matplotlib code that plots the C-alpha trace (Angstrom):
import matplotlib.pyplot as plt

x = [-26.4, -28.1, -30.7, -28.1, -26.2, -29.3, -30.1, -26.8, -27.0, -30.4, -28.6, -26.0, -28.3, -29.0, -25.3, -24.5, -27.4, -25.8, -22.4, -23.9, -25.8, -22.8, -20.3, -22.9, -23.5, -20.0, -18.9, -21.9, -20.5, -17.0, -16.7, -15.1, -17.6, -17.4, -18.4, -15.5, -13.0, -14.3, -14.6, -11.2, -10.1, -10.1, -14.0, -16.5, -19.7, -22.0, -19.8, -19.6, -23.4, -24.1, -21.8, -23.8, -27.0, -25.6, -24.2, -27.6, -25.9, -28.8, -31.6, -32.4, -29.8, -32.6, -33.2, -29.5, -28.9, -31.9, -30.6, -27.0, -28.5, -30.4, -27.3, -25.3, -28.1, -27.4, -23.6, -23.1, -20.6, -20.2, -17.1, -13.9, -13.5, -9.8, -9.2, -12.9, -12.8, -15.6, -15.2, -15.6, -12.6, -10.7, -11.7, -10.8, -7.4, -6.7, -8.7, -6.0, -3.1, -5.1, -6.2, -2.5, -1.5, -4.1, -3.1, 0.6, -0.2, -2.5, -0.4, 2.4, 0.5, -2.2, 0.1, 2.5, -0.1, -1.6, 1.8, 2.8, -0.5, -0.4, 3.1, 2.3, -0.7, 1.3, 4.1, 2.0, 4.1, 7.3, 9.8, 8.3, 4.8, 6.0, 7.6, 4.6, 2.5, 5.0, 4.8, 0.9, 1.0, 3.4, 1.3, -1.8, -0.3, 1.9, 0.5, 0.6, 2.5, 5.2, 6.0, 6.2, 8.5, 10.9, 10.9, 11.3, 14.3, 16.3, 15.3, 14.7, 17.1, 19.8, 20.2, 18.7, 17.4, 14.1, 12.2, 9.6, 8.1, 5.4, 4.5, 6.7, 4.3, 2.0, 2.4, 3.6, 6.6, 10.0, 9.8, 6.2, 7.3, 10.3, 8.1, 5.1, 7.4, 7.6, 4.1, 2.9, 5.1, 3.8, 0.2, 0.6, 2.9, 0.0, -2.3, -0.1, -0.2, -4.1, -4.3, -1.6, -3.3, -6.8, -5.2, -3.5, -6.7, -9.0, -6.5, -6.0, -9.7, -10.0, -7.0, -8.8, -12.2, -13.1, -12.8, -9.1, -8.3, -10.1, -7.9, -4.9, -6.1, -6.5, -2.7, -2.9, 0.3, 0.6, 0.8, -2.1, -4.2, -3.2, -3.6, -6.4, -8.5, -8.1, -7.0, -9.9, -12.3, -10.3, -10.3, -14.0, -13.3, -9.9, -11.6, -14.2, -11.2, -9.4, -12.5, -12.9, -9.2, -9.1, -12.0, -9.6, -6.9, -8.7, -8.5, -4.8, -4.3, -5.2, -2.3, 0.1, -0.7, -0.2, 3.1, 4.6, 2.8, 1.0, -1.5, -4.5, -8.2, -6.9, -4.4, -6.7, -9.2, -6.8, -5.9, -9.5, -10.3, -7.3, -8.1, -11.9, -12.6, -16.2, -17.4, -14.2, -13.8, -17.6, -16.8, -13.7, -15.5, -18.4, -15.7, -13.9, -17.4, -18.3, -15.1, -15.8, -19.2, -17.9, -15.0, -17.6, -20.1, -17.3, -16.2, -19.9, -20.0, -16.8, -18.0, -21.3, -19.2, -17.1, -20.0, -23.2, -25.3, -24.7, -26.5, -29.3, -30.0]
y = [8.9, 12.0, 9.8, 7.6, 10.4, 11.9, 8.5, 8.4, 11.9, 11.1, 8.0, 10.2, 12.3, 9.7, 9.0, 12.7, 12.9, 9.9, 11.4, 14.8, 12.7, 10.4, 13.4, 15.3, 12.5, 11.6, 15.1, 15.2, 12.3, 13.7, 14.9, 18.2, 21.0, 23.6, 26.4, 25.7, 25.6, 29.1, 30.6, 29.5, 27.9, 31.2, 31.8, 31.4, 29.2, 32.0, 33.0, 29.5, 29.0, 32.3, 31.0, 27.7, 29.5, 31.8, 28.6, 26.7, 24.0, 24.1, 22.9, 19.2, 17.5, 16.8, 20.4, 21.4, 18.7, 20.4, 23.7, 22.4, 20.9, 24.2, 26.0, 23.2, 23.6, 27.4, 26.6, 27.9, 25.6, 28.0, 29.6, 27.9, 27.9, 28.5, 31.0, 32.5, 32.5, 31.1, 27.2, 27.8, 30.0, 27.5, 24.8, 26.7, 27.2, 23.3, 22.0, 23.0, 21.3, 18.0, 18.0, 18.6, 15.6, 13.4, 14.3, 13.9, 10.4, 9.2, 10.7, 8.0, 5.2, 4.4, 4.3, 2.3, -0.2, -0.6, -0.9, -3.6, -5.6, -5.5, -6.7, -9.7, -10.7, -10.8, -12.8, -15.1, -17.7, -16.0, -14.1, -10.6, -11.9, -13.4, -10.0, -8.1, -10.6, -9.9, -6.2, -6.3, -8.5, -6.1, -3.0, -4.4, -5.5, -2.4, 0.4, 4.0, 5.2, 2.5, 3.2, 7.0, 6.4, 4.6, 7.3, 9.9, 8.0, 7.0, 9.6, 12.6, 12.2, 10.0, 10.7, 14.4, 14.1, 15.6, 17.7, 16.0, 18.8, 21.2, 22.7, 25.2, 26.1, 25.0, 21.8, 23.2, 25.1, 23.3, 23.9, 22.6, 19.3, 18.8, 18.9, 17.0, 14.2, 11.9, 12.4, 11.6, 8.5, 7.5, 7.9, 6.4, 3.5, 1.6, 2.3, 0.6, -2.9, -3.2, -1.7, -4.0, -7.1, -6.2, -5.2, -8.5, -10.6, -8.7, -8.7, -12.7, -13.0, -10.9, -12.2, -15.5, -14.1, -15.0, -11.5, -11.3, -14.5, -13.1, -10.0, -12.2, -14.5, -11.3, -10.6, -7.7, -7.2, -8.3, -4.8, -3.6, -6.7, -6.1, -2.4, -1.5, -4.9, -6.4, -3.6, -1.2, -3.9, -5.0, -1.6, -1.7, -3.6, -1.9, 1.6, 0.4, -0.6, 2.6, 4.7, 2.7, 3.0, 6.7, 7.0, 5.2, 7.4, 10.3, 8.3, 7.6, 11.4, 11.9, 10.0, 11.2, 14.9, 14.6, 12.8, 15.2, 18.4, 18.9, 21.7, 19.7, 18.8, 15.6, 17.3, 20.2, 17.5, 15.9, 19.0, 20.2, 17.1, 17.1, 20.9, 20.2, 22.6, 21.0, 23.2, 22.8, 19.1, 18.7, 20.8, 18.7, 15.3, 16.8, 17.9, 14.3, 12.7, 15.1, 14.2, 10.6, 11.0, 13.0, 10.5, 7.8, 9.7, 10.4, 6.6, 5.5, 8.2, 6.7, 3.1, 3.8, 5.4, 2.1, -0.1, 1.5, -1.5, 0.2, 3.7, 1.8, -0.6]
z = [-6.9, -5.1, -3.7, -2.1, -0.9, 0.7, 2.4, 3.9, 5.2, 6.8, 8.5, 9.8, 11.9, 14.5, 14.7, 15.3, 18.0, 19.8, 19.8, 21.2, 24.0, 24.9, 25.1, 27.2, 29.4, 30.0, 31.0, 33.3, 35.5, 35.7, 39.5, 38.6, 38.8, 36.0, 38.1, 40.4, 37.5, 36.3, 39.6, 40.7, 44.1, 46.1, 45.3, 47.9, 48.0, 47.0, 44.2, 42.9, 43.3, 41.4, 38.5, 38.6, 38.1, 35.3, 33.4, 33.9, 35.9, 38.6, 36.1, 35.4, 33.3, 30.5, 30.1, 30.2, 27.3, 25.2, 25.7, 24.7, 21.6, 20.8, 20.9, 18.7, 15.9, 16.0, 15.7, 19.3, 21.1, 24.1, 25.5, 26.8, 30.6, 30.4, 27.5, 27.6, 23.9, 21.8, 21.2, 17.6, 17.3, 19.4, 16.9, 13.8, 14.9, 15.2, 12.2, 9.9, 11.6, 11.9, 8.2, 7.3, 9.5, 7.9, 4.5, 5.0, 6.4, 3.7, 0.9, 1.4, 3.3, 0.9, -2.3, -0.3, 0.8, -2.6, -4.3, -1.6, -1.8, -5.6, -5.7, -3.2, -5.1, -8.4, -6.8, -4.5, -2.6, -3.3, -1.1, -1.8, -0.7, 2.4, 3.1, 2.6, 4.5, 7.6, 7.1, 7.2, 10.3, 12.0, 10.9, 12.1, 15.5, 16.2, 18.5, 17.1, 20.4, 20.0, 16.5, 17.4, 20.4, 18.2, 15.5, 18.4, 19.9, 16.8, 14.0, 16.3, 19.2, 18.3, 14.7, 14.9, 11.5, 11.8, 14.5, 16.7, 18.6, 17.3, 13.9, 12.0, 9.4, 6.8, 5.0, 1.7, 3.4, 4.0, 7.7, 7.7, 5.6, 8.1, 11.4, 10.0, 8.8, 11.9, 13.0, 9.4, 9.4, 13.0, 12.0, 8.4, 9.5, 11.1, 7.9, 5.4, 6.7, 6.5, 3.1, 1.7, 3.2, 1.9, -1.5, -1.8, -0.8, -3.0, -6.1, -5.8, -6.0, -9.2, -11.0, -11.2, -12.7, -16.3, -17.8, -16.7, -18.4, -21.3, -21.3, -21.2, -24.0, -26.1, -25.8, -23.1, -21.2, -17.8, -16.3, -18.1, -17.1, -13.5, -13.4, -15.8, -15.5, -12.1, -9.7, -10.3, -9.4, -6.4, -5.1, -3.9, -0.6, -0.2, -0.5, 2.2, 4.3, 3.8, 4.7, 8.0, 8.6, 8.1, 10.8, 13.1, 12.1, 13.9, 17.0, 16.4, 15.6, 19.4, 20.5, 17.6, 18.3, 21.9, 21.7, 18.9, 20.4, 17.1, 17.6, 16.2, 17.4, 19.1, 21.1, 22.1, 23.3, 25.7, 26.9, 27.5, 29.3, 31.7, 32.4, 32.9, 30.2, 29.6, 26.6, 24.8, 25.2, 24.0, 20.9, 20.2, 20.5, 18.2, 15.8, 15.6, 15.2, 12.2, 10.6, 11.2, 9.5, 6.6, 5.8, 5.8, 3.7, 1.1, 1.1, 0.3, -2.5, -3.7, -3.4, -5.3, -8.2, -8.5, -8.0, -9.5, -8.1, -4.6, -5.6, -7.6, -4.5]

ax = plt.figure().add_subplot(projection="3d")
ax.plot(x, y, z, "-o")
ax.set_aspect("equal")
plt.show()
């Protein structure tokens, strides 16, 4: 198992390097000059040139990237052009809310998807199966922002059941739960459909296996056969899908956090890009990429635990 984890970590290094390179390059081609942003609109040309030299922007691009890479390896992401605070400190204040939003989304979406998929597979061809398939198709097709706007319009504005702006406190407090409810429903709503569909497909294949028929022949009850014998083996492709979807949730979190004014990494990244705060934008992109890599590594470990052939291979 440790050898498998080490191998996956080695594979992640080129991915992280590619993210750093792409993020750096994209912000280099933006027409806005960071020196002008830092100097202000009333600064003279000489002042702007002096700031450019102090920031190293007058050097070749390849040298700027090499210096930037060296700073990243030392956990120095620079300082925000707007707040003049270290980017590390800015990111530290937003990681917690983003993790809270992800946890609140997954804690209901994953069980809901597994239950719906299992019920659909057990009741194949019946009305419950058809309803589950319809929900799955809707979940795959529905954009995050559209579902969020519906919740804001009806649950937040017309019915006034839940707040839809900002974060009132940690997830384990009453106010924190009320404020995270709509963002978590929005982000998790597009997660239920794919998980339910994959669970249904995988479980239907497993239910026809020989060992499942043997368990039934030995007199095991239907719930025991489905949950203990079939579902565990059916979870292998489902967990792979969940890992990929969690990675995509980071992208959906950018939209969700912006819609609901949730103070997370995604909202901060959007604000940094629109305000031309390049160090902060690069730090936010790097943080999202690291989160994606960590999630995929965790899924690989769980996958190897469920199927030992993966780690031995």
